[in-house]
C-alpha positions, 0 to 999 in steps of 0.5 A: 171607199171606207171612212174607217180610221186608218192609223198609218199616216202615210196611207191616210195621206194618200187616201186624203190626196185621192179624195181631193184629186177626185173633187178637183177633177169633178169641179174642173168639169162642173164648176160647182156641186153639192156635198151630196154629189161630191161625197159620191165623187169621192166614194164616201158614204159618211156625211161627216167625212164628206164635210170634213174633207170639204172643210179641209179644202176650204181651210187650205184656200182651195175651195169656197162655199156659198148658199144659192137661193133657188127659184122655188125658194129653197137655198142650196149650199154649193162648193167650188174653187177659189181662184187659187184652187182653180189654178192648183187643179191644173198643170202649170201652163194650163188655163185654170179651171173656173172658180165659183161665182155664186152670182153666175149660177142660174137659179132656175136651172140648179136642179137641171145642173145637178141632174147632169152631174148625177147622170155623169156619175152613172156614166162614169161608173158604167165605164164611159170614157169621156164626159164634158159639158156641151158648152165646151163643144159649142158656143152659145151663139151656135144653133144647138149645143148639148147639155153634155157630151159623153163617149160610150164604152164602144167609143161612140160619141153621144150628145146628152139632153137632160129633159126635165120638162116637155117643150113644144113640137115647134121647138123640138123640130128646131132641135131635131134638125140642129142635132142632125146637122151637128151629127153630119159634121161628126160632132156626135153619133147619137142623141140621148134624151134623159128624163126624170120619169117614164111619163116625161120620157114617153111624152118627149118621145111622142113629140119627136114621133109626130114631127113631120116637117122642120125648118133648117136655115130657111129650108123645109125638111121632110122628117122621116124615121131615118132622121129620128133613128139617132135619137134615143129616149130614156128615163134616168132609171133606164139602162141607158149607159150600156 
């Protein structure tokens, strides 16, 4: 989308409204984001234009911004709904979206959450039909919930796991059987592990490859290649959206 000046006020108003709607739809899913990601959501390449749009939404009481300190010492500027904006982002009679509460952002997982958002953008551009966070599918009290749930172009549902670091074999065994149980219940068909590099991707795949037994609700299960078949492993840069 071009940021070139549009002289016709009617056309300019339509463009502005489309940008706002794109931001509102995004924050209804992700609660908070950065100017960089929201610029991609709006299709704006000009940093100045991105901040003008966000500043206008803040001025109108729809959004707020906050600096959140990360676990590695750098502050990140994030944007999210005010309670008013959260209500205005949905139809009347529908529960409002979540508003921005900086104190509830996990400083240890900010980069992880931003990776989920960037991967959402890639899936959206590739024509995936649905994307929502795994917490909408499961409560945290359940054995397993994915980082996100996506629906591919062919209609098959995929559990998305964003894996920035490698876990232990024991933990992956627990995760493997929990995902298989969810799959058996029809929650999803595939489980995609997405990692920031090929090196991490290969180590995660290697962990799954050497799992031979896992325990599920007190029962020891022999793990075969058939159990591993629904699991796919990709680097972010791999062609995982097709």
